[in-house]
Structure formats: structure tokens, C-alpha cells
N, CA, C, O and the ligand as a Tripos MOL2 file, in Angstrom:
@<TRIPOS>MOLECULE
protein
  293   291    74     0     0
PROTEIN
NO_CHARGES

@<TRIPOS>ATOM
      1 N           8.1980   16.7400   11.5980 N.3       1 MET1
      2 CA          7.7410   17.5890   10.5560 C.3       1 MET1
      3 C           8.5180   17.3690    9.2340 C.2       1 MET1
      4 O           9.7480   17.4130    9.2290 O.2       1 MET1
      5 N           7.8120   17.1370    8.1360 N.am      2 ILE2
      6 CA          8.5230   16.8660    6.8990 C.3       2 ILE2
      7 C           8.9150   18.2260    6.3080 C.2       2 ILE2
      8 O           8.1380   19.1720    6.4420 O.2       2 ILE2
      9 N          10.0000   18.3630    5.7050 N.am      3 ASP3
     10 CA         10.6270   19.5290    5.1280 C.3       3 ASP3
     11 C          10.6640   19.1950    3.7350 C.2       3 ASP3
     12 O          11.4880   18.4280    3.2380 O.2       3 ASP3
     13 N           9.6400   19.8640    3.0400 N.am      4 ILE4
     14 CA          9.5910   19.5610    1.5090 C.3       4 ILE4
     15 C          10.6850   20.1300    0.8260 C.2       4 ILE4
     16 O          11.0010   19.6900   -0.2790 O.2       4 ILE4
     17 N          11.4050   21.2190    1.4490 N.am      5 GLY5
     18 CA         12.5670   21.6930    0.7330 C.3       5 GLY5
     19 C          13.6270   20.7560    0.5770 C.2       5 GLY5
     20 O          14.5120   20.9820   -0.2480 O.2       5 GLY5
     21 N          13.6380   19.5830    1.3790 N.am      6 LYS6
     22 CA         14.7150   18.6670    1.3810 C.3       6 LYS6
     23 C          14.3990   17.4960    0.2600 C.2       6 LYS6
     24 O          15.2270   16.6180    0.0190 O.2       6 LYS6
     25 N          13.1660   17.5710   -0.3740 N.am      7 GLU7
     26 CA         12.6910   16.7620   -1.3050 C.3       7 GLU7
     27 C          13.5290   16.9500   -2.5550 C.2       7 GLU7
     28 O          13.7780   18.0690   -3.0020 O.2       7 GLU7
     29 N          13.9650   15.7970   -3.1160 N.am      8 SER8
     30 CA         14.9280   16.1570   -4.1740 C.3       8 SER8
     31 C          14.2110   15.9010   -5.6110 C.2       8 SER8
     32 O          13.2810   15.1150   -5.7920 O.2       8 SER8
     33 N          14.7850   16.6640   -6.5290 N.am      9 VAL9
     34 CA         14.2500   16.4910   -7.8610 C.3       9 VAL9
     35 C          15.3660   16.2770   -8.8670 C.2       9 VAL9
     36 O          16.4810   16.7220   -8.5960 O.2       9 VAL9
     37 N          15.1570   15.6330  -10.0060 N.am     10 LYS10
     38 CA         16.2090   15.3170  -10.9420 C.3      10 LYS10
     39 C          16.1580   16.3450  -12.0740 C.2      10 LYS10
     40 O          15.1190   16.6530  -12.6580 O.2      10 LYS10
     41 N          17.5040   16.9060  -12.3610 N.am     11 ILE11
     42 CA         17.4950   17.6260  -13.5320 C.3      11 ILE11
     43 C          18.4780   17.0640  -14.6050 C.2      11 ILE11
     44 O          19.2110   16.1510  -14.2250 O.2      11 ILE11
     45 N          18.5700   17.4210  -15.6880 N.am     12 ASP12
     46 CA         19.4430   16.8510  -16.7220 C.3      12 ASP12
     47 C          20.4220   17.9200  -17.0870 C.2      12 ASP12
     48 O          20.0810   19.0800  -17.3230 O.2      12 ASP12
     49 N          21.6810   17.4720  -17.1240 N.am     13 CYS13
     50 CA         22.7780   18.4990  -17.5070 C.3      13 CYS13
     51 C          22.5570   18.7010  -19.0700 C.2      13 CYS13
     52 O          22.3370   17.7580  -19.8300 O.2      13 CYS13
     53 N          22.6350   19.9740  -19.4510 N.am     14 PRO14
     54 CA         22.4390   20.3030  -20.7900 C.3      14 PRO14
     55 C          23.4930   19.8400  -21.6460 C.2      14 PRO14
     56 O          23.2690   19.6510  -22.8420 O.2      14 PRO14
     57 N          24.8020   19.6090  -21.0610 N.am     15 ASP15
     58 CA         25.9250   19.2010  -21.7900 C.3      15 ASP15
     59 C          25.9790   17.6800  -22.0710 C.2      15 ASP15
     60 O          25.9600   17.2220  -23.2130 O.2      15 ASP15
     61 N          26.0460   16.9470  -20.9740 N.am     16 CYS16
     62 CA         26.2900   15.4920  -21.0380 C.3      16 CYS16
     63 C          25.1130   14.7430  -20.7440 C.2      16 CYS16
     64 O          25.2230   13.5180  -20.6770 O.2      16 CYS16
     65 N          23.9740   15.2960  -20.5530 N.am     17 LYS17
     66 CA         22.6750   14.6990  -20.1770 C.3      17 LYS17
     67 C          22.6630   13.7780  -18.8610 C.2      17 LYS17
     68 O          21.7590   12.9730  -18.6370 O.2      17 LYS17
     69 N          23.6730   13.9670  -18.0860 N.am     18 HIS18
     70 CA         23.8270   13.2510  -16.8270 C.3      18 HIS18
     71 C          22.6780   13.8160  -15.8410 C.2      18 HIS18
     72 O          22.4730   15.0270  -15.7550 O.2      18 HIS18
     73 N          22.0180   12.9650  -15.1820 N.am     19 SER19
     74 CA         20.9950   13.5030  -14.2610 C.3      19 SER19
     75 C          21.4630   13.8190  -12.7980 C.2      19 SER19
     76 O          21.9600   12.9540  -12.0770 O.2      19 SER19
     77 N          21.2730   15.0890  -12.4200 N.am     20 ILE20
     78 CA         21.7730   15.5820  -11.1320 C.3      20 ILE20
     79 C          20.5490   15.7220  -10.2160 C.2      20 ILE20
     80 O          19.4510   16.1340  -10.5890 O.2      20 ILE20
     81 N          20.8750   15.3230   -8.9460 N.am     21 SER21
     82 CA         19.7590   15.4140   -7.9030 C.3      21 SER21
     83 C          19.9560   16.8030   -7.1690 C.2      21 SER21
     84 O          20.9660   17.1270   -6.5450 O.2      21 SER21
     85 N          19.0380   17.4170   -7.3170 N.am     22 VAL22
     86 CA         18.9480   18.8390   -6.4540 C.3      22 VAL22
     87 C          17.8600   18.7530   -5.5160 C.2      22 VAL22
     88 O          16.9590   17.9270   -5.6600 O.2      22 VAL22
     89 N          17.9070   19.6300   -4.4900 N.am     23 THR23
     90 CA         16.6290   19.7050   -3.6570 C.3      23 THR23
     91 C          15.6840   20.8720   -4.0340 C.2      23 THR23
     92 O          16.0440   21.8660   -4.6640 O.2      23 THR23
     93 N          14.4280   20.6340   -3.5730 N.am     24 LEU24
     94 CA         13.4780   21.7620   -3.9260 C.3      24 LEU24
     95 C          13.9370   23.0720   -3.4910 C.2      24 LEU24
     96 O          13.7890   24.0460   -4.2290 O.2      24 LEU24
     97 N          14.5000   23.1700   -2.3140 N.am     25 LYS25
     98 CA         14.9930   24.3740   -1.7530 C.3      25 LYS25
     99 C          16.1580   25.0320   -2.7720 C.2      25 LYS25
    100 O          16.1720   26.2350   -3.0320 O.2      25 LYS25
    101 N          16.9250   24.2790   -3.1970 N.am     26 GLN26
    102 CA         17.9910   24.8360   -4.0640 C.3      26 GLN26
    103 C          17.3200   25.2830   -5.2860 C.2      26 GLN26
    104 O          17.7700   26.3100   -5.7940 O.2      26 GLN26
    105 N          16.2760   24.6740   -5.8830 N.am     27 VAL27
    106 CA         15.5330   25.3140   -7.0750 C.3      27 VAL27
    107 C          15.0850   26.4930   -6.6700 C.2      27 VAL27
    108 O          15.3030   27.5170   -7.3170 O.2      27 VAL27
    109 N          14.4080   26.4730   -5.5490 N.am     28 ALA28
    110 CA         13.6090   27.7730   -5.0940 C.3      28 ALA28
    111 C          14.5320   28.9640   -4.9120 C.2      28 ALA28
    112 O          14.1900   30.1130   -5.1910 O.2      28 ALA28
    113 N          15.6990   28.6330   -4.4390 N.am     29 GLU29
    114 CA         16.8060   29.5670   -4.2830 C.3      29 GLU29
    115 C          17.6380   29.8810   -5.4420 C.2      29 GLU29
    116 O          18.4930   30.7660   -5.4090 O.2      29 GLU29
    117 N          17.3760   29.1170   -6.5300 N.am     30 GLU30
    118 CA         17.9800   29.2550   -7.8990 C.3      30 GLU30
    119 C          19.3770   29.3270   -7.7180 C.2      30 GLU30
    120 O          19.9780   30.2800   -8.2130 O.2      30 GLU30
    121 N          20.0010   28.4380   -7.0650 N.am     31 VAL31
    122 CA         21.4430   28.2340   -6.8150 C.3      31 VAL31
    123 C          22.2700   27.5830   -8.0710 C.2      31 VAL31
    124 O          21.6410   26.9990   -8.9520 O.2      31 VAL31
    125 N          23.5400   27.6840   -8.1240 N.am     32 MET32
    126 CA         24.2190   27.1260   -9.1670 C.3      32 MET32
    127 C          24.8080   25.8080   -8.6290 C.2      32 MET32
    128 O          25.3980   25.7350   -7.5510 O.2      32 MET32
    129 N          24.6060   24.7890   -9.4500 N.am     33 VAL33
    130 CA         25.2170   23.4210   -9.2080 C.3      33 VAL33
    131 C          26.1050   22.8260  -10.2780 C.2      33 VAL33
    132 O          25.9740   23.0470  -11.4820 O.2      33 VAL33
    133 N          26.9810   22.0840   -9.7490 N.am     34 ASN34
    134 CA         27.9780   21.6890  -10.7100 C.3      34 ASN34
    135 C          27.7120   20.1920  -11.1350 C.2      34 ASN34
    136 O          27.4620   19.3650  -10.2590 O.2      34 ASN34
    137 N          27.7570   19.8650  -12.3460 N.am     35 CYS35
    138 CA         27.8080   18.5380  -12.9240 C.3      35 CYS35
    139 C          29.0280   17.7840  -12.8500 C.2      35 CYS35
    140 O          30.0800   18.4220  -12.8200 O.2      35 CYS35
    141 N          29.0580   16.5300  -12.8150 N.am     36 ILE36
    142 CA         30.3260   15.7130  -12.8560 C.3      36 ILE36
    143 C          31.1880   16.1320  -14.0320 C.2      36 ILE36
    144 O          32.4120   16.0260  -13.9590 O.2      36 ILE36
    145 N          30.5810   16.6070  -15.1210 N.am     37 CYS37
    146 CA         31.5000   16.9920  -16.3470 C.3      37 CYS37
    147 C          32.0880   18.3370  -16.0910 C.2      37 CYS37
    148 O          32.9230   18.7410  -16.9000 O.2      37 CYS37
    149 N          31.7520   19.1180  -15.0270 N.am     38 GLY38
    150 CA         32.3020   20.3230  -14.8380 C.3      38 GLY38
    151 C          31.5800   21.4090  -15.1680 C.2      38 GLY38
    152 O          31.9350   22.5260  -14.7900 O.2      38 GLY38
    153 N          30.4310   21.2050  -15.9450 N.am     39 LYS39
    154 CA         29.4500   22.2430  -16.2430 C.3      39 LYS39
    155 C          28.6420   22.9090  -15.0340 C.2      39 LYS39
    156 O          28.1360   22.1910  -14.1710 O.2      39 LYS39
    157 N          28.5460   24.1640  -14.9990 N.am     40 GLU40
    158 CA         27.7670   24.8740  -14.0810 C.3      40 GLU40
    159 C          26.3780   25.0450  -14.5590 C.2      40 GLU40
    160 O          26.0930   25.6210  -15.6090 O.2      40 GLU40
    161 N          25.5120   24.5090  -13.7270 N.am     41 ILE41
    162 CA         24.0450   24.7970  -14.0720 C.3      41 ILE41
    163 C          23.2260   25.6590  -13.1850 C.2      41 ILE41
    164 O          23.0070   25.3730  -12.0080 O.2      41 ILE41
    165 N          22.7350   26.8270  -13.8360 N.am     42 GLN42
    166 CA         22.0140   27.8410  -12.9710 C.3      42 GLN42
    167 C          20.6320   27.1490  -12.9170 C.2      42 GLN42
    168 O          19.9740   26.8500  -13.9140 O.2      42 GLN42
    169 N          20.2800   26.9360  -11.6550 N.am     43 LEU43
    170 CA         18.8420   26.3420  -11.5360 C.3      43 LEU43
    171 C          17.7390   27.5690  -11.6590 C.2      43 LEU43
    172 O          17.9490   28.6880  -11.1910 O.2      43 LEU43
    173 N          16.6310   27.2210  -12.3010 N.am     44 LYS44
    174 CA         15.5800   28.2400  -12.5070 C.3      44 LYS44
    175 C          14.3760   27.6740  -11.9150 C.2      44 LYS44
    176 O          14.0250   26.5200  -12.1620 O.2      44 LYS44
    177 N          13.7230   28.4660  -11.1280 N.am     45 ASP45
    178 CA         12.5450   28.2300  -10.4060 C.3      45 ASP45
    179 C          11.4540   28.8580  -11.3540 C.2      45 ASP45
    180 O          10.9690   29.9650  -11.1220 O.2      45 ASP45
    181 N          11.0890   28.0580  -12.4700 N.am     46 SER46
    182 CA         10.0200   28.7010  -13.4510 C.3      46 SER46
    183 C           8.8390   28.9400  -12.7420 C.2      46 SER46
    184 O           8.3340   28.0700  -12.0330 O.2      46 SER46
    185 N           8.3640   30.0540  -12.8820 N.am     47 ASN47
    186 CA          7.0520   30.5470  -12.4850 C.3      47 ASN47
    187 C           6.9280   30.3890  -10.8990 C.2      47 ASN47
    188 O           5.8300   30.3530  -10.3420 O.2      47 ASN47
    189 N           8.1890   30.2940  -10.1930 N.am     48 ARG48
    190 CA          8.1170   30.2060   -8.7350 C.3      48 ARG48
    191 C           7.3970   28.8070   -8.3540 C.2      48 ARG48
    192 O           6.8570   28.7490   -7.2490 O.2      48 ARG48
    193 N           7.3640   27.8750   -9.0550 N.am     49 THR49
    194 CA          6.5460   26.6540   -8.7690 C.3      49 THR49
    195 C           7.1680   25.9870   -7.4660 C.2      49 THR49
    196 O           6.4240   25.6080   -6.5620 O.2      49 THR49
    197 N           8.5820   25.8490   -7.3890 N.am     50 SER50
    198 CA          9.1090   25.0650   -6.2630 C.3      50 SER50
    199 C           8.7230   25.9730   -4.9610 C.2      50 SER50
    200 O           8.1650   25.4840   -3.9790 O.2      50 SER50
    201 N           9.0730   27.3070   -5.0620 N.am     51 LYS51
    202 CA          8.8620   28.1100   -3.9360 C.3      51 LYS51
    203 C           7.4770   28.0590   -3.4290 C.2      51 LYS51
    204 O           7.2200   28.0830   -2.2260 O.2      51 LYS51
    205 N           6.5610   27.9850   -4.3930 N.am     52 LYS52
    206 CA          5.2480   28.1110   -4.0890 C.3      52 LYS52
    207 C           4.8240   26.7220   -3.4910 C.2      52 LYS52
    208 O           3.9700   26.6820   -2.6050 O.2      52 LYS52
    209 N           5.3830   25.6560   -3.9420 N.am     53 ALA53
    210 CA          5.0870   24.2630   -3.4160 C.3      53 ALA53
    211 C           5.6040   24.1410   -1.9900 C.2      53 ALA53
    212 O           5.0340   23.4330   -1.1600 O.2      53 ALA53
    213 N           6.6280   24.8040   -1.7450 N.am     54 ILE54
    214 CA          7.3010   24.7170   -0.4030 C.3      54 ILE54
    215 C           6.3400   25.5580    0.5440 C.2      54 ILE54
    216 O           5.9390   25.0670    1.5990 O.2      54 ILE54
    217 N           6.0180   26.7120    0.1780 N.am     55 GLU55
    218 CA          5.0710   27.5240    0.8690 C.3      55 GLU55
    219 C           3.7710   26.8700    1.2720 C.2      55 GLU55
    220 O           3.3200   26.8910    2.4170 O.2      55 GLU55
    221 N           3.2020   26.2800    0.2170 N.am     56 ASP56
    222 CA          1.8100   25.5990    0.4330 C.3      56 ASP56
    223 C           1.9050   24.5550    1.3040 C.2      56 ASP56
    224 O           0.9890   24.3570    2.1020 O.2      56 ASP56
    225 N           3.0350   23.7360    1.2720 N.am     57 VAL57
    226 CA          3.1270   22.7410    2.1860 C.3      57 VAL57
    227 C           3.2860   23.1520    3.4100 C.2      57 VAL57
    228 O           2.5950   22.6420    4.2920 O.2      57 VAL57
    229 N           4.2050   24.1360    3.7100 N.am     58 ASN58
    230 CA          4.4620   24.6350    4.9900 C.3      58 ASN58
    231 C           3.2420   25.1780    5.6740 C.2      58 ASN58
    232 O           3.0210   25.0180    6.8740 O.2      58 ASN58
    233 N           2.4290   25.8560    4.8070 N.am     59 LYS59
    234 CA          1.0890   26.4010    5.2650 C.3      59 LYS59
    235 C           0.1050   25.2000    5.7450 C.2      59 LYS59
    236 O          -0.5350   25.2740    6.7940 O.2      59 LYS59
    237 N           0.0590   24.2410    4.9890 N.am     60 SER60
    238 CA         -0.8430   23.0010    5.3150 C.3      60 SER60
    239 C          -0.3940   22.4670    6.4720 C.2      60 SER60
    240 O          -1.1900   22.0060    7.2900 O.2      60 SER60
    241 N           1.0110   22.4640    6.6890 N.am     61 PHE61
    242 CA          1.4350   21.9240    8.0960 C.3      61 PHE61
    243 C           1.0470   22.8070    9.2340 C.2      61 PHE61
    244 O           0.7190   22.3110   10.3130 O.2      61 PHE61
    245 N           1.0700   24.0490    9.0440 N.am     62 LYS62
    246 CA          0.6490   25.0190   10.1450 C.3      62 LYS62
    247 C          -0.7570   24.8060   10.3990 C.2      62 LYS62
    248 O          -1.1480   24.7810   11.5660 O.2      62 LYS62
    249 N          -1.5900   24.6440    9.4020 N.am     63 ASP63
    250 CA         -3.0230   24.5950    9.5750 C.3      63 ASP63
    251 C          -3.2090   23.2910   10.4150 C.2      63 ASP63
    252 O          -3.8860   23.2700   11.4430 O.2      63 ASP63
    253 N          -2.5580   22.2010    9.9010 N.am     64 LEU64
    254 CA         -2.7250   20.8700   10.6270 C.3      64 LEU64
    255 C          -2.2630   21.0410   12.1240 C.2      64 LEU64
    256 O          -2.8860   20.4650   13.0160 O.2      64 LEU64
    257 N          -1.2950   21.7440   12.3680 N.am     65 GLU65
    258 CA         -0.7030   21.8720   13.7490 C.3      65 GLU65
    259 C          -1.8670   22.5890   14.6510 C.2      65 GLU65
    260 O          -2.2340   22.1960   15.7580 O.2      65 GLU65
    261 N          -2.3470   23.6780   13.9690 N.am     66 LYS66
    262 CA         -3.4180   24.4360   14.6750 C.3      66 LYS66
    263 C          -4.6000   23.5530   14.9160 C.2      66 LYS66
    264 O          -5.1790   23.6000   16.0010 O.2      66 LYS66
    265 N          -4.9930   22.7410   13.9510 N.am     67 ALA67
    266 CA         -6.2240   21.8650   14.0870 C.3      67 ALA67
    267 C          -5.9560   20.7170   15.2000 C.2      67 ALA67
    268 O          -6.8280   20.2760   15.9480 O.2      67 ALA67
    269 N          -4.5560   20.2970   15.1820 N.am     68 SER68
    270 CA         -4.4250   19.2750   16.3030 C.3      68 SER68
    271 C          -4.3360   19.9580   17.6980 C.2      68 SER68
    272 O          -4.6830   19.3450   18.7080 O.2      68 SER68
    273 N          -3.9130   21.1120   17.7390 N.am     69 LYS69
    274 CA         -3.8210   21.8370   19.0180 C.3      69 LYS69
    275 C          -5.2440   21.9570   19.5640 C.2      69 LYS69
    276 O          -5.4840   21.7370   20.7510 O.2      69 LYS69
    277 N          -6.2180   22.3210   18.6520 N.am     70 LYS70
    278 CA         -7.5310   22.4520   19.0950 C.3      70 LYS70
    279 C          -8.1620   21.0470   19.5550 C.2      70 LYS70
    280 O          -8.9700   20.9160   20.4740 O.2      70 LYS70
    281 N          -7.7080   20.1470   18.8490 N.am     71 LEU71
    282 CA         -8.1870   18.7760   19.2190 C.3      71 LEU71
    283 C          -7.7200   18.3410   20.6080 C.2      71 LEU71
    284 O          -8.4200   17.6130   21.3120 O.2      71 LEU71
    285 N          -6.4880   18.8160   21.0010 N.am     72 GLY72
    286 CA         -5.7820   18.4440   22.2430 C.3      72 GLY72
    287 C          -6.6050   19.0150   23.4450 C.2      72 GLY72
    288 O          -6.6150   18.4280   24.5270 O.2      72 GLY72
    289 N          -7.2780   20.1500   23.2320 N.am     73 LYS73
    290 CA         -7.8930   20.8170   24.2450 C.3      73 LYS73
    291 C          -8.9940   20.0060   25.0140 C.2      73 LYS73
    292 O          -9.6050   20.5270   25.9480 O.2      73 LYS73
    293 ZN         27.2800   17.4350  -17.2660 Zn       74 ZN74
@<TRIPOS>BOND
     1     1     2 1
     2     2     3 1
     3     3     4 2
     4     3     5 am
     5     5     6 1
     6     6     7 1
     7     7     8 2
     8     7     9 am
     9     9    10 1
    10    10    11 1
    11    11    12 2
    12    11    13 am
    13    13    14 1
    14    14    15 1
    15    15    16 2
    16    15    17 am
    17    17    18 1
    18    18    19 1
    19    19    20 2
    20    19    21 am
    21    21    22 1
    22    22    23 1
    23    23    24 2
    24    23    25 am
    25    25    26 1
    26    26    27 1
    27    27    28 2
    28    27    29 am
    29    29    30 1
    30    30    31 1
    31    31    32 2
    32    31    33 am
    33    33    34 1
    34    34    35 1
    35    35    36 2
    36    35    37 am
    37    37    38 1
    38    38    39 1
    39    39    40 2
    40    39    41 am
    41    41    42 1
    42    42    43 1
    43    43    44 2
    44    43    45 am
    45    45    46 1
    46    46    47 1
    47    47    48 2
    48    47    49 am
    49    49    50 1
    50    50    51 1
    51    51    52 2
    52    51    53 am
    53    53    54 1
    54    54    55 1
    55    55    56 2
    56    55    57 am
    57    57    58 1
    58    58    59 1
    59    59    60 2
    60    59    61 am
    61    61    62 1
    62    62    63 1
    63    63    64 2
    64    63    65 am
    65    65    66 1
    66    66    67 1
    67    67    68 2
    68    67    69 am
    69    69    70 1
    70    70    71 1
    71    71    72 2
    72    71    73 am
    73    73    74 1
    74    74    75 1
    75    75    76 2
    76    75    77 am
    77    77    78 1
    78    78    79 1
    79    79    80 2
    80    79    81 am
    81    81    82 1
    82    82    83 1
    83    83    84 2
    84    83    85 am
    85    85    86 1
    86    86    87 1
    87    87    88 2
    88    87    89 am
    89    89    90 1
    90    90    91 1
    91    91    92 2
    92    91    93 am
    93    93    94 1
    94    94    95 1
    95    95    96 2
    96    95    97 am
    97    97    98 1
    98    98    99 1
    99    99   100 2
   100    99   101 am
   101   101   102 1
   102   102   103 1
   103   103   104 2
   104   103   105 am
   105   105   106 1
   106   106   107 1
   107   107   108 2
   108   107   109 am
   109   109   110 1
   110   110   111 1
   111   111   112 2
   112   111   113 am
   113   113   114 1
   114   114   115 1
   115   115   116 2
   116   115   117 am
   117   117   118 1
   118   118   119 1
   119   119   120 2
   120   119   121 am
   121   121   122 1
   122   122   123 1
   123   123   124 2
   124   123   125 am
   125   125   126 1
   126   126   127 1
   127   127   128 2
   128   127   129 am
   129   129   130 1
   130   130   131 1
   131   131   132 2
   132   131   133 am
   133   133   134 1
   134   134   135 1
   135   135   136 2
   136   135   137 am
   137   137   138 1
   138   138   139 1
   139   139   140 2
   140   139   141 am
   141   141   142 1
   142   142   143 1
   143   143   144 2
   144   143   145 am
   145   145   146 1
   146   146   147 1
   147   147   148 2
   148   147   149 am
   149   149   150 1
   150   150   151 1
   151   151   152 2
   152   151   153 am
   153   153   154 1
   154   154   155 1
   155   155   156 2
   156   155   157 am
   157   157   158 1
   158   158   159 1
   159   159   160 2
   160   159   161 am
   161   161   162 1
   162   162   163 1
   163   163   164 2
   164   163   165 am
   165   165   166 1
   166   166   167 1
   167   167   168 2
   168   167   169 am
   169   169   170 1
   170   170   171 1
   171   171   172 2
   172   171   173 am
   173   173   174 1
   174   174   175 1
   175   175   176 2
   176   175   177 am
   177   177   178 1
   178   178   179 1
   179   179   180 2
   180   179   181 am
   181   181   182 1
   182   182   183 1
   183   183   184 2
   184   183   185 am
   185   185   186 1
   186   186   187 1
   187   187   188 2
   188   187   189 am
   189   189   190 1
   190   190   191 1
   191   191   192 2
   192   191   193 am
   193   193   194 1
   194   194   195 1
   195   195   196 2
   196   195   197 am
   197   197   198 1
   198   198   199 1
   199   199   200 2
   200   199   201 am
   201   201   202 1
   202   202   203 1
   203   203   204 2
   204   203   205 am
   205   205   206 1
   206   206   207 1
   207   207   208 2
   208   207   209 am
   209   209   210 1
   210   210   211 1
   211   211   212 2
   212   211   213 am
   213   213   214 1
   214   214   215 1
   215   215   216 2
   216   215   217 am
   217   217   218 1
   218   218   219 1
   219   219   220 2
   220   219   221 am
   221   221   222 1
   222   222   223 1
   223   223   224 2
   224   223   225 am
   225   225   226 1
   226   226   227 1
   227   227   228 2
   228   227   229 am
   229   229   230 1
   230   230   231 1
   231   231   232 2
   232   231   233 am
   233   233   234 1
   234   234   235 1
   235   235   236 2
   236   235   237 am
   237   237   238 1
   238   238   239 1
   239   239   240 2
   240   239   241 am
   241   241   242 1
   242   242   243 1
   243   243   244 2
   244   243   245 am
   245   245   246 1
   246   246   247 1
   247   247   248 2
   248   247   249 am
   249   249   250 1
   250   250   251 1
   251   251   252 2
   252   251   253 am
   253   253   254 1
   254   254   255 1
   255   255   256 2
   256   255   257 am
   257   257   258 1
   258   258   259 1
   259   259   260 2
   260   259   261 am
   261   261   262 1
   262   262   263 1
   263   263   264 2
   264   263   265 am
   265   265   266 1
   266   266   267 1
   267   267   268 2
   268   267   269 am
   269   269   270 1
   270   270   271 1
   271   271   272 2
   272   271   273 am
   273   273   274 1
   274   274   275 1
   275   275   276 2
   276   275   277 am
   277   277   278 1
   278   278   279 1
   279   279   280 2
   280   279   281 am
   281   281   282 1
   282   282   283 1
   283   283   284 2
   284   283   285 am
   285   285   286 1
   286   286   287 1
   287   287   288 2
   288   287   289 am
   289   289   290 1
   290   290   291 1
   291   291   292 2
@<TRIPOS>SUBSTRUCTURE
     1 MET1         2 RESIDUE 1 A MET
     2 ILE2         6 RESIDUE 1 A ILE
     3 ASP3        10 RESIDUE 1 A ASP
     4 ILE4        14 RESIDUE 1 A ILE
     5 GLY5        18 RESIDUE 1 A GLY
     6 LYS6        22 RESIDUE 1 A LYS
     7 GLU7        26 RESIDUE 1 A GLU
     8 SER8        30 RESIDUE 1 A SER
     9 VAL9        34 RESIDUE 1 A VAL
    10 LYS10       38 RESIDUE 1 A LYS
    11 ILE11       42 RESIDUE 1 A ILE
    12 ASP12       46 RESIDUE 1 A ASP
    13 CYS13       50 RESIDUE 1 A CYS
    14 PRO14       54 RESIDUE 1 A PRO
    15 ASP15       58 RESIDUE 1 A ASP
    16 CYS16       62 RESIDUE 1 A CYS
    17 LYS17       66 RESIDUE 1 A LYS
    18 HIS18       70 RESIDUE 1 A HIS
    19 SER19       74 RESIDUE 1 A SER
    20 ILE20       78 RESIDUE 1 A ILE
    21 SER21       82 RESIDUE 1 A SER
    22 VAL22       86 RESIDUE 1 A VAL
    23 THR23       90 RESIDUE 1 A THR
    24 LEU24       94 RESIDUE 1 A LEU
    25 LYS25       98 RESIDUE 1 A LYS
    26 GLN26      102 RESIDUE 1 A GLN
    27 VAL27      106 RESIDUE 1 A VAL
    28 ALA28      110 RESIDUE 1 A ALA
    29 GLU29      114 RESIDUE 1 A GLU
    30 GLU30      118 RESIDUE 1 A GLU
    31 VAL31      122 RESIDUE 1 A VAL
    32 MET32      126 RESIDUE 1 A MET
    33 VAL33      130 RESIDUE 1 A VAL
    34 ASN34      134 RESIDUE 1 A ASN
    35 CYS35      138 RESIDUE 1 A CYS
    36 ILE36      142 RESIDUE 1 A ILE
    37 CYS37      146 RESIDUE 1 A CYS
    38 GLY38      150 RESIDUE 1 A GLY
    39 LYS39      154 RESIDUE 1 A LYS
    40 GLU40      158 RESIDUE 1 A GLU
    41 ILE41      162 RESIDUE 1 A ILE
    42 GLN42      166 RESIDUE 1 A GLN
    43 LEU43      170 RESIDUE 1 A LEU
    44 LYS44      174 RESIDUE 1 A LYS
    45 ASP45      178 RESIDUE 1 A ASP
    46 SER46      182 RESIDUE 1 A SER
    47 ASN47      186 RESIDUE 1 A ASN
    48 ARG48      190 RESIDUE 1 A ARG
    49 THR49      194 RESIDUE 1 A THR
    50 SER50      198 RESIDUE 1 A SER
    51 LYS51      202 RESIDUE 1 A LYS
    52 LYS52      206 RESIDUE 1 A LYS
    53 ALA53      210 RESIDUE 1 A ALA
    54 ILE54      214 RESIDUE 1 A ILE
    55 GLU55      218 RESIDUE 1 A GLU
    56 ASP56      222 RESIDUE 1 A ASP
    57 VAL57      226 RESIDUE 1 A VAL
    58 ASN58      230 RESIDUE 1 A ASN
    59 LYS59      234 RESIDUE 1 A LYS
    60 SER60      238 RESIDUE 1 A SER
    61 PHE61      242 RESIDUE 1 A PHE
    62 LYS62      246 RESIDUE 1 A LYS
    63 ASP63      250 RESIDUE 1 A ASP
    64 LEU64      254 RESIDUE 1 A LEU
    65 GLU65      258 RESIDUE 1 A GLU
    66 LYS66      262 RESIDUE 1 A LYS
    67 ALA67      266 RESIDUE 1 A ALA
    68 SER68      270 RESIDUE 1 A SER
    69 LYS69      274 RESIDUE 1 A LYS
    70 LYS70      278 RESIDUE 1 A LYS
    71 LEU71      282 RESIDUE 1 A LEU
    72 GLY72      286 RESIDUE 1 A GLY
    73 LYS73      290 RESIDUE 1 A LYS
    74 ZN74       293 GROUP 0 **** ****
């Protein structure tokens, strides 16, 4: 099963413009990440998009699982 929370997205450091790779889960949890320049960046899940994306995908997988169980009978 694919865990979409482990999918990574790139954000840019507001100070040095270095791109930092974070996971969708980190964005959904709005954790603090550190850039190589030492800047702390507070992740923001604007409009809960990351959280919603994770939930949507998880739901689709559950539906798929249900469907495949039915087929197996
Ligand atoms: Zn930086």
C-alpha cells in the first residue's frame, strides 16, 4: 500500500531560497523544519490541502480494498 504521507514536496527557504524536501505528512502536521542556512521554517498546510489529499487517497485505497475483497469471494 502506498503511503501518500511519505510523498515529498519541495518548499523554498524564505531566506536563502534553497529548496527543502519535506513530506506531505510533515506539511499536514505543520511541523518546523530547518534549512541548511539555519533558518527554521514553519510548515503551513494552507486550507488543509495536504491533510485532505492524504485522507482522500487513504479513503480511495480503503474503497479499493473493499472492492477487491468482494471480487475475491
Ligand atoms: Zn535557508
